[in-house]
N, C-alpha and C positions, 0 to 999 in steps of 0.2 A: 734381570735384563729382559728376559723373554716376556715376562708379565708387563713390564712396562711398555715394550714394544707392541704387544697385544692391545694394551689399553690405548695407545696411541692410534693404532689401526682402527679400533672401535669408534673413537671419538671423531676420526677423520670421516669414517663411513657416515656416522650420524650427522656430522655437518654436511656432508655432501648431500644426504637424503633430505635434510631441512631445506637447503638451497634450491635442490631440484624441485621439491614440493612447492616452494614459494614461486619459482619461475614458471612451473607447469600448471599451477592452480588456476582454474578458471575465475573469471570475474563473478563476484557474488554480492547480493545486497545483504546487509546485516540482518540478524534476527534481533530486532529491537525489544520486542515484548508481545505478550498476547493482546490482541484486540479485545476491547470490552464486549461483553454480551449486551444485546438490547432488543426490545420489541417496540416497533413503530408502525405507523400506518401510512399507506400509500394514498394517492388521491381518491380511490375507490372505497377506501375504509378497510381493505384488507390488511390484517396483521402480518408484518414481515419481521422475523426475527433473524438474529445473526446466524443461528444454526442453519436457517433455511438458505443462507447464502454461501455455505461451505461449498468447497469444490471448484471455485472460480477465483480469479484475481479481482479484487475489488480496488476501485479508485474512489476514495471517499472524501468529500469536501463539505463545507459547512457555511451557512450564511443565512440571511433573511429570506423569506419566501417572496419578498418584494425588493429585490436588490438592484433591479434596473439594469444599468449598463454594465455593472460589475458581473452580474450573472452571465450576461452575454459573453463577456471578454474571457472569463474563466471557463465557461462552458465550451467555447470555441477551442481553447488551449487544451483541455483535457479530451475533447472529441477528436481533435487532430492527432494527439498523441496515441490515443487507443486505436484510431484507424490505421495508424502506421505500423501496427505490430500484428503478428500473426500468432495468436496464443491458441493452444490446444483446448483449453477449457473455457475460453472467452473471458473478456474483460467486462465487468458490470460497473457502469458510472453510477455513483450514488451522491445525491444531494440530501444532506440533512438539515432541515430548517431549524434555526437557533432559537426561534421563538414560537409560541403557540400560533398555529395557523389554521384556517379552515380548509376543507377539502378542495373548495373552489380555487383558493390561492394556491395550493400545491398543484393542482391540475394546470392552472395557468403558467406556473413556473415549469412544469414538465414540457408543456407545449413550447415554450420560449427556448429551453435548452435543446430540445429535438430538432430545432431548425438547422442545426449544424450537422445533420445526418446521423448522429448516434442516438439511440434511445437512451433515456435516463430513468433511473428509479429514484423519484423524489419521496422523501419520507418525512414525517412529522408527528406531532401528537398535540392534542389539547391539554394534556398533563404537562405543565412546565417543569415539575419535578423530574419526570421521566426523561425529558429533554436535557435537563441539567446533568443528570447522572450520566447519560450517554456522552455529552460534551466533555464532562470531567474524565470519564473513562478514555476517551481519545486524546485527552490533554490539550484541549482546544483553549487557547488563552482568550480572556475577555478584556475588552477595552473599558476604560473608566464610564463610557457612556452606556455600558451594557451590551454592546454589539461584540462580535466575535472576530478574531483575525481569520482571514481566509486561507487556513492551512490545508494542505493536501496530504492524504494519507494513502499508502499502498498496502493492501492486506492480501497475504497469500492464501491459497485454497485451504490451508490448515487453520487459518484464523490467526496468523502471526503478522504483526506489523513489521514490514520489511523496508519502508522508507517513509520519510516524513519531510515535507517541504513547507518551511515557513515564510520562504521568499518564493515567489511564483517562479517555477522553472520554464525553460524554453520547451516547446513541444519536442524538439530534437533530444534534449537531455531526459525528459520523462519517457520518451519512447525508447531510448537506449536502456534505461533501466528496467523497463518493462520487458524488453527482449532479453536482458540478462536473467530475469526471474524466470521467464518462460523457459529459457534453454536450461536452467538448473532443474526446473520441474520435469523437463522432457528427458534430460540426460543423466540425471542422478539415479541410474540404476546399476545393479551389479557392482563390480569392482569400482566403476567409475563414482559411485556414490561416496567412496572414501576420499576421493580426491576433492570433491565438493566440501566434504566435512573438514578436510585439512585446510582448504581455503577459507572456511569460516573461522577456524581457529587462528589463522593468520591475520584475518580481518579483525578479530576481536582483541588479540593479544600482542600484535607486532606493530 
């Protein structure tokens, strides 16, 4: 009888602990997978690797270096979202050209995107194979005509993909997600780190 009562108490406490953790757990973005490694060039010809970008939040999108109005629209959305957050390590806006492009085309795209008030890092390569490997690593879907879907990927400072948008989100939604990620980076210290880990467990398994 005593053992049965003790077991009931333990189960009740465990249940209350789980419920409390679920209610108290902060909002987190899931850890989807590791972002792929890459080495691409900026408009000046400087090699930029994925390792050199560690330590900051990345917003990565993909498309032609000559995408016209689509570039302007998506660039404005991402610049607006990035400007609406206060991140400790900064947010790097990255556009990866989906096809081989000259430095001049990359530079022109960089200037077009920068008109929205946020600097962009435009990357590309003359090596289509290197581009294809990068796009495949980010799981960018290709259309029948060879162009790519304009997906948006958020990568955390450790190089982990934390969000992926295959339908263009509103600036408010993207800014809210960036703020949640920045808050996790800032607050997951000491004992509070375990609360964030619990939040990830519930996010993944519940």
